[in-house]
C-alpha positions as CSV (number, residue, x, y, z in Angstrom):
1,M,263.5,15.0,-0.6
2,F,261.8,11.7,-0.8
3,T,258.1,11.9,-1.3
4,I,255.2,9.6,-1.8
5,R,255.0,10.8,-5.4
6,T,258.5,9.8,-6.1
7,F,258.0,6.5,-4.5
8,I,255.0,5.8,-6.6
9,K,256.9,6.8,-9.9
10,R,259.8,4.5,-9.0
11,K,257.3,1.6,-8.3
12,I,255.6,2.1,-11.7
13,M,258.9,2.4,-13.5
14,K,260.1,-0.7,-12.0
15,K,256.8,-2.6,-13.1
16,N,257.1,-1.1,-16.6
17,T,260.8,-2.3,-16.9
18,I,260.0,-5.8,-15.7
19,F,256.9,-5.9,-18.0
20,G,259.0,-4.7,-20.9
21,L,261.7,-7.2,-20.4
22,S,259.2,-10.0,-20.0
23,A,257.5,-9.0,-23.3
24,L,260.7,-9.0,-25.0
25,L,261.7,-12.4,-23.8
26,I,258.4,-13.8,-24.9
27,L,258.8,-12.4,-28.3
28,L,262.3,-13.8,-28.8
29,V,261.2,-17.3,-27.7
30,A,258.1,-17.2,-29.8
31,C,259.9,-16.0,-33.0
32,E,262.7,-18.6,-32.6
33,K,263.1,-20.6,-35.9
34,K,261.5,-24.0,-35.7
35,E,263.1,-26.8,-37.7
36,N,260.8,-29.0,-39.8
37,S,261.0,-32.5,-38.6
38,V,259.9,-34.2,-41.8
39,Q,262.6,-35.8,-43.8
40,E,262.4,-36.6,-47.4
41,T,263.8,-39.7,-48.7
42,P,264.6,-39.5,-52.5
43,I,263.8,-42.2,-54.8
44,V,266.7,-43.3,-56.8
45,T,265.9,-44.7,-60.2
46,E,268.5,-44.5,-63.0
47,T,269.1,-45.9,-66.5
48,V,272.4,-47.5,-67.4
49,D,273.4,-44.5,-69.5
50,S,272.9,-42.0,-66.5
51,I,274.9,-44.0,-63.9
52,K,278.5,-42.8,-63.2
53,H,280.9,-45.6,-63.5
54,D,282.2,-45.1,-60.0
55,S,278.7,-45.0,-58.4
56,V,278.1,-48.7,-59.5
57,Q,279.7,-51.2,-57.3
58,P,280.9,-54.3,-59.3
59,L,279.2,-57.6,-58.0
60,A,282.8,-59.0,-57.0
61,E,283.2,-56.0,-54.6
62,Q,279.8,-56.6,-52.9
63,P,279.8,-58.1,-49.5
64,A,280.1,-62.0,-49.6
65,E,276.8,-62.4,-47.8
66,S,274.8,-60.6,-50.6
67,E,272.1,-62.7,-52.1
68,K,271.2,-62.3,-55.8
69,F,267.9,-63.4,-57.3
70,Q,267.1,-63.5,-61.0
71,G,264.1,-64.3,-63.1
72,K,262.4,-63.5,-66.6
73,L,259.1,-62.5,-67.4
74,G,257.6,-62.7,-70.9
75,N,258.1,-64.8,-74.0
76,S,261.2,-65.4,-76.2
77,S,260.6,-62.5,-78.4
78,N,259.7,-60.0,-75.8
79,S,261.0,-60.6,-72.2
80,I,262.4,-58.7,-69.2
81,T,265.1,-60.0,-66.8
82,Y,264.7,-59.1,-63.2
83,T,267.5,-59.2,-60.8
84,I,267.3,-58.4,-57.1
85,T,270.4,-58.3,-54.9
86,L,269.9,-58.3,-51.2
87,N,272.8,-56.9,-49.0
88,P,273.5,-57.7,-45.5
89,D,273.1,-54.0,-44.5
90,E,269.3,-54.3,-45.6
91,S,270.0,-52.3,-48.9
92,Y,269.0,-53.8,-52.2
93,I,269.7,-53.3,-55.9
94,Y,266.7,-54.0,-58.2
95,Q,267.5,-54.2,-61.8
96,T,265.2,-54.7,-64.8
97,K,266.5,-55.2,-68.2
98,D,264.5,-55.2,-71.4
99,D,266.1,-58.2,-73.3
100,K,264.9,-56.8,-76.7
101,T,266.2,-53.3,-76.4
102,G,268.9,-53.8,-73.7
103,E,267.6,-50.9,-71.7
104,V,268.4,-51.4,-68.0
105,L,266.7,-49.6,-65.0
106,I,268.3,-49.8,-61.6
107,T,266.4,-48.9,-58.3
108,T,268.2,-49.0,-54.9
109,G,266.7,-48.7,-51.5
110,V,266.3,-50.5,-48.2
111,Y,264.3,-53.6,-47.7
112,D,262.3,-54.9,-44.7
113,L,261.6,-58.3,-43.6
114,K,258.1,-58.8,-42.0
115,D,257.7,-60.3,-38.6
116,D,256.7,-63.7,-40.3
117,G,260.2,-63.9,-41.5
118,K,259.1,-64.8,-45.1
119,T,257.7,-61.7,-46.6
120,L,260.1,-59.2,-48.0
121,L,259.1,-55.6,-48.7
122,L,261.3,-53.4,-51.0
123,G,261.2,-49.7,-50.1
124,N,261.3,-47.0,-52.9
125,I,259.3,-48.9,-55.4
126,S,255.8,-47.4,-56.0
127,D,255.2,-48.7,-59.5
128,G,256.1,-52.4,-59.9
129,P,256.6,-55.5,-57.7
130,N,257.8,-54.6,-54.3
131,A,256.5,-57.5,-52.0
132,F,257.9,-61.1,-52.2
133,R,257.5,-64.3,-50.2
134,I,260.8,-66.0,-49.6
135,E,260.5,-69.7,-50.3
136,G,264.0,-71.6,-50.0
137,D,266.0,-70.2,-52.8
138,K,263.2,-68.3,-54.5
139,L,261.5,-65.0,-54.2
140,I,257.8,-65.0,-55.4
141,E,255.8,-61.8,-55.8
142,V,252.8,-61.6,-53.5
143,D,249.7,-59.5,-53.2
144,K,248.8,-57.3,-50.2
145,N,247.4,-60.4,-48.4
146,G,250.7,-62.4,-48.9
147,N,249.3,-64.6,-51.7
148,P,251.3,-65.3,-54.8
149,K,250.2,-63.1,-57.7
150,V,248.6,-65.4,-60.4
151,S,247.9,-64.9,-64.1
152,N,246.0,-67.4,-66.1
153,G,246.1,-69.8,-63.1
154,E,250.0,-69.7,-63.0
155,V,252.4,-67.9,-60.8
156,H,254.7,-66.0,-63.2
157,Y,257.0,-63.6,-61.1
158,I,259.6,-66.1,-59.5
159,L,263.2,-65.1,-59.0
160,I,265.7,-67.8,-58.4
161,K,268.8,-67.5,-56.2
162,K,272.0,-67.4,-58.3
Protein backbone atom coordinates (compact mmCIF):
# COMPACT_ATOMS: atom_id res chain seq x y z
CA MET A 1 0.00 0.00 0.00
CA PHE A 2 1.22 3.45 -0.91
CA THR A 3 1.36 5.87 2.00
CA ILE A 4 2.54 9.39 2.50
CA ARG A 5 5.43 8.06 4.57
CA THR A 6 6.62 5.89 1.63
CA PHE A 7 6.23 8.84 -0.73
CA ILE A 8 8.41 11.09 1.51
CA LYS A 9 11.07 8.37 1.92
CA ARG A 10 11.33 7.95 -1.86
CA LYS A 11 11.55 11.72 -2.36
CA ILE A 12 14.36 12.00 0.23
CA MET A 13 16.19 9.02 -1.26
CA LYS A 14 16.01 10.57 -4.72
CA LYS A 15 17.42 13.89 -3.42
CA ASN A 16 20.23 12.08 -1.56
CA THR A 17 21.14 10.12 -4.70
CA ILE A 18 21.24 13.27 -6.84
CA PHE A 19 23.24 15.11 -4.17
CA GLY A 20 25.70 12.20 -3.85
CA LEU A 21 26.26 11.97 -7.61
CA SER A 22 26.72 15.75 -7.85
CA ALA A 23 29.29 15.72 -5.04
CA LEU A 24 31.15 12.83 -6.70
CA LEU A 25 31.22 14.67 -10.04
CA ILE A 26 32.55 17.85 -8.39
CA LEU A 27 35.28 15.86 -6.63
CA LEU A 28 36.35 14.17 -9.87
CA VAL A 29 36.56 17.48 -11.72
CA ALA A 30 38.39 19.23 -8.86
CA CYS A 31 40.94 16.42 -8.49
CA GLU A 32 41.72 16.25 -12.21
CA LYS A 33 45.47 16.60 -12.80
CA LYS A 34 46.43 20.07 -14.00
CA GLU A 35 49.36 20.35 -16.41
CA ASN A 36 52.01 22.95 -15.74
CA SER A 37 52.05 25.49 -18.55
CA VAL A 38 55.59 26.69 -17.83
CA GLN A 39 58.18 25.34 -20.23
CA GLU A 40 61.85 25.34 -19.42
CA THR A 41 64.34 26.17 -22.14
CA PRO A 42 67.72 24.59 -21.50
CA ILE A 43 70.87 26.63 -21.99
CA VAL A 44 73.32 24.74 -24.14
CA THR A 45 76.99 25.50 -23.50
CA GLU A 46 79.59 22.91 -24.46
CA THR A 47 83.37 22.70 -24.61
CA VAL A 48 85.02 21.19 -27.65
CA ASP A 49 85.95 18.04 -25.72
CA SER A 50 82.33 17.42 -24.67
CA ILE A 51 80.77 17.80 -28.13
CA LYS A 52 79.85 14.60 -29.91
CA HIS A 53 81.19 14.58 -33.46
CA ASP A 54 77.81 13.99 -35.06
CA SER A 55 76.18 16.86 -33.10
CA VAL A 56 78.43 19.45 -34.75
CA GLN A 57 77.41 20.44 -38.23
CA PRO A 58 80.44 21.25 -40.42
CA LEU A 59 80.33 24.73 -41.92
CA ALA A 60 80.05 23.30 -45.45
CA GLU A 61 76.74 21.61 -44.50
CA GLN A 62 75.16 24.75 -43.08
CA PRO A 63 72.58 26.51 -45.24
CA ALA A 64 74.09 28.80 -47.88
CA GLU A 65 72.29 31.77 -46.36
CA SER A 66 74.14 31.50 -43.02
CA GLU A 67 76.18 34.54 -42.13
CA LYS A 68 79.41 34.17 -40.17
CA PHE A 69 80.97 37.06 -38.22
CA GLN A 70 84.38 36.92 -36.55
CA GLY A 71 86.57 39.15 -34.39
CA LYS A 72 89.38 39.15 -31.81
CA LEU A 73 89.57 40.79 -28.43
CA GLY A 74 92.80 41.19 -26.48
CA ASN A 75 96.45 41.54 -27.40
CA SER A 76 98.90 39.33 -29.31
CA SER A 77 99.88 37.30 -26.22
CA ASN A 78 96.39 36.84 -24.78
CA SER A 79 93.46 37.07 -27.18
CA ILE A 80 90.07 35.48 -27.68
CA THR A 81 88.54 34.85 -31.09
CA TYR A 82 84.77 35.25 -31.26
CA THR A 83 82.66 33.74 -34.03
CA ILE A 84 78.90 34.14 -34.44
CA THR A 85 77.09 32.23 -37.17
CA LEU A 86 73.54 33.40 -37.88
CA ASN A 87 71.34 30.84 -39.63
CA PRO A 88 68.23 31.61 -41.71
CA ASP A 89 66.02 29.69 -39.25
CA GLU A 90 66.91 32.35 -36.60
CA SER A 91 69.26 30.01 -34.75
CA TYR A 92 72.85 30.93 -34.01
CA ILE A 93 76.16 29.33 -33.06
CA TYR A 94 78.34 31.47 -30.77
CA GLN A 95 81.92 30.24 -30.41
CA THR A 96 84.70 31.68 -28.26
CA LYS A 97 88.24 30.39 -28.56
CA ASP A 98 91.06 31.22 -26.18
CA ASP A 99 93.92 31.61 -28.65
CA LYS A 100 96.54 30.89 -25.96
CA THR A 101 95.08 27.64 -24.54
CA GLY A 102 93.00 26.57 -27.53
CA GLU A 103 89.92 26.08 -25.31
CA VAL A 104 86.70 26.52 -27.26
CA LEU A 105 83.22 27.20 -25.85
CA ILE A 106 80.15 26.89 -28.06
CA THR A 107 76.71 28.25 -27.24
CA THR A 108 73.67 27.77 -29.44
CA GLY A 109 70.27 29.37 -29.32
CA VAL A 110 67.78 31.52 -31.14
CA TYR A 111 68.38 35.15 -32.06
CA ASP A 112 65.85 37.97 -32.29
CA LEU A 113 66.01 41.02 -34.53
CA LYS A 114 64.43 44.06 -32.84
CA ASP A 115 61.86 46.23 -34.61
CA ASP A 116 64.52 48.73 -35.70
CA GLY A 117 65.97 45.99 -37.94
CA LYS A 118 69.49 46.78 -36.76
CA THR A 119 69.67 45.38 -33.22
CA LEU A 120 70.35 41.68 -32.80
CA LEU A 121 69.70 39.89 -29.48
CA LEU A 122 71.16 36.43 -28.82
CA GLY A 123 69.01 34.26 -26.54
CA ASN A 124 70.53 31.80 -24.00
CA ILE A 125 73.48 34.09 -23.18
CA SER A 126 73.32 35.51 -19.67
CA ASP A 127 77.04 36.07 -19.12
CA GLY A 128 78.79 37.78 -21.99
CA PRO A 129 77.96 39.85 -25.05
CA ASN A 130 74.43 39.19 -26.28
CA ALA A 131 73.29 42.43 -27.97
CA PHE A 132 74.76 43.73 -31.23
CA ARG A 133 74.05 46.43 -33.78
CA ILE A 134 74.27 45.43 -37.43
CA GLU A 135 76.25 47.96 -39.47
CA GLY A 136 76.85 46.73 -43.01
CA ASP A 137 79.16 43.71 -42.74
CA LYS A 138 79.85 44.24 -39.02
CA LEU A 139 78.31 43.31 -35.68
CA ILE A 140 79.11 45.81 -32.92
CA GLU A 141 78.37 45.01 -29.27
CA VAL A 142 75.89 47.48 -27.77
CA ASP A 143 74.63 48.29 -24.28
CA LYS A 144 70.99 48.27 -23.09
CA ASN A 145 70.39 51.64 -24.79
CA GLY A 146 71.73 50.46 -28.15
CA ASN A 147 74.98 52.43 -27.90
CA PRO A 148 78.31 50.75 -28.78
CA LYS A 149 80.22 49.57 -25.71
CA VAL A 150 83.35 51.67 -25.34
CA SER A 151 86.56 51.05 -23.37
CA ASN A 152 89.27 53.71 -23.14
CA GLY A 153 87.41 55.76 -25.75
CA GLU A 154 87.39 52.93 -28.31
CA VAL A 155 84.84 50.39 -29.47
CA HIS A 156 86.55 47.01 -29.04
CA TYR A 157 84.00 44.30 -29.69
CA ILE A 158 83.50 44.33 -33.48
CA LEU A 159 82.84 41.18 -35.49
CA ILE A 160 83.33 41.33 -39.26
CA LYS A 161 81.39 39.22 -41.77
CA LYS A 162 83.50 36.43 -43.30
